N, C-alpha and C positions, 0 to 999 in steps of 0.2 A: 355862856351858852356855847356849845360846840357846833360848828357848822359842818356842812357836808364838804368833803374833799372829792376830787375827781380822779379817775383812773382811765387808762386807755383800754379800749375794747376794740373788737373788729366786727364789721358788717361782712357777711359772706358775699360771694359773687352772685349766688342765686338767692335773691331777696324774698322775704315773706312780706307780701304787699297787701295791706288792708284797704278795701274799697268800700266807701260809705257815701250815701247820697240821701239828702232829704227828698220828700215826695216830689216837690216842684223841680228838683234838679236831677232826678233819676234819668230822664231822657238825655240830658247833657252828658252825664257819666256814661251811659250806654253808647252814645255816639262817639265820645272820646275813646272809650275802651275799644270800640270796633276799629277806630283809626290806629290805635296803638297795639292792636292784637299781636302783631309780630314781635313786639318787645315784651308784652305781658306774658306771652306763652313761655318764656324762658324762666319764669319765676313761679313761686307758690302763691296763689291768690286766696285771700280770705275776704269775707264781706258780711255785713249784717243781713238778716234773713231775706226780706223781699228783694233787696238789691242783688244779693247772691243768686237767687233763683232767676232773676231777669238777666243777669250777666251770663250765667251758665247757658241759658237758652239762646241768647243772642250770639255769644262768642264760640260756643261749642268747646269751651275749655273747662277743666275741673275747677270748681270754686268751693272752698270750705266755708260753709255758711253758719253763722251764729244765729241767735234769736233776732227778731225784728228789733230795731233800735229802741223804740219806746218800751219794749218788753224786756229790755236788759242787754240787747246786743251791743250797744255802745259800751256798756260796762264790761262785757266779756272781752271786747277788743282792748279796752283799757287795761284789764288784768293781763292779757297776753303781752301788751307792751311792757308792763312792769316786770313781767317774768322773762323779758327779752326774747319773746317768741313772735314778735312783729318787728320788721326792719324799716318799713316805710308806710306812711299813711296818706291816702288820697281821700279827702273828704269834701265832696261838693255840697256845702251847706247853703241854706237859703237865708240870706241876710234880710230879706224883706218880709218873711213870714214868721211870727212867733211860734215856737215849738213847745209842746207840753212837756217834753223831756229835756228842756234846755239845760238844767243842771248836769244831766248825764253828758250832753254834748260838750259843755265847758270842761267837765272832768276828763273827757277823752282827749281834748285838745291840750289840756294842762299836762296830763301824764306823758303825752307824746313830746311836749317841750321839755319836761323834767328829764326824760330818758334820751333826749337829744337825737331823736330819729328824724330823718327827712320827712317833711309834711307839706302837702299841697292842699290848699282849700279852694282852689279854682283851676280852671282848665289851663290857663297860661303857665302857671307854676307847675302843674302836673306835667305838661310838655317839657318844661325845662328839666325837671327831675329825671324823667325817662330818657331824655336826650343827653344827659350828663355822661361823660366818659367813666365816671365812677359807678354807674348803674350796674354794669356787668363785671365788676371786679371787686375782690375783697379790699377793704381799706379800713384804716384805723379811725376811730372817733373817740370822743370823751363822754364818759358816763359817770353818774354819782357812785362813789365808793361806799355802798351801803354796808358792806361787811365791816369796813374800817370805822364807819359811823357807829355801828352797834358796839364794837370793841371799845371805842372811846367813851361811850356812855355807861359801860358796865364797870 
């Protein structure tokens, strides 16, 4: 069996940041985003449906909204990550409440890990990511060499 090799890619200085929150965590994400508004304003923001609507109203910043998570928004963001159109994921998920779309949530977290994008699943980690010196600069990182993988298999 042939495994995946890795190649170097680059994250841009202006990141495309996906913002997601489960229902019981939306208030936490909204409060966090308001505190981080000055940092978030420098980047392109995406969100799942309801979260995006709430963020846009609260922050007064443009938010590109997908469908609601349970209606396919998590999958839309996952596809964007796989297409290398999302650079960072902030996902305030609720570890105490079972989610009817849990397989979609797991798939989103998995694809973010596969494509090696920075990911925060709680407020403290999100603060660390946004406070990183790498946040506002382009930098190299490692991603799967999917083209090489396809060539090796043919």
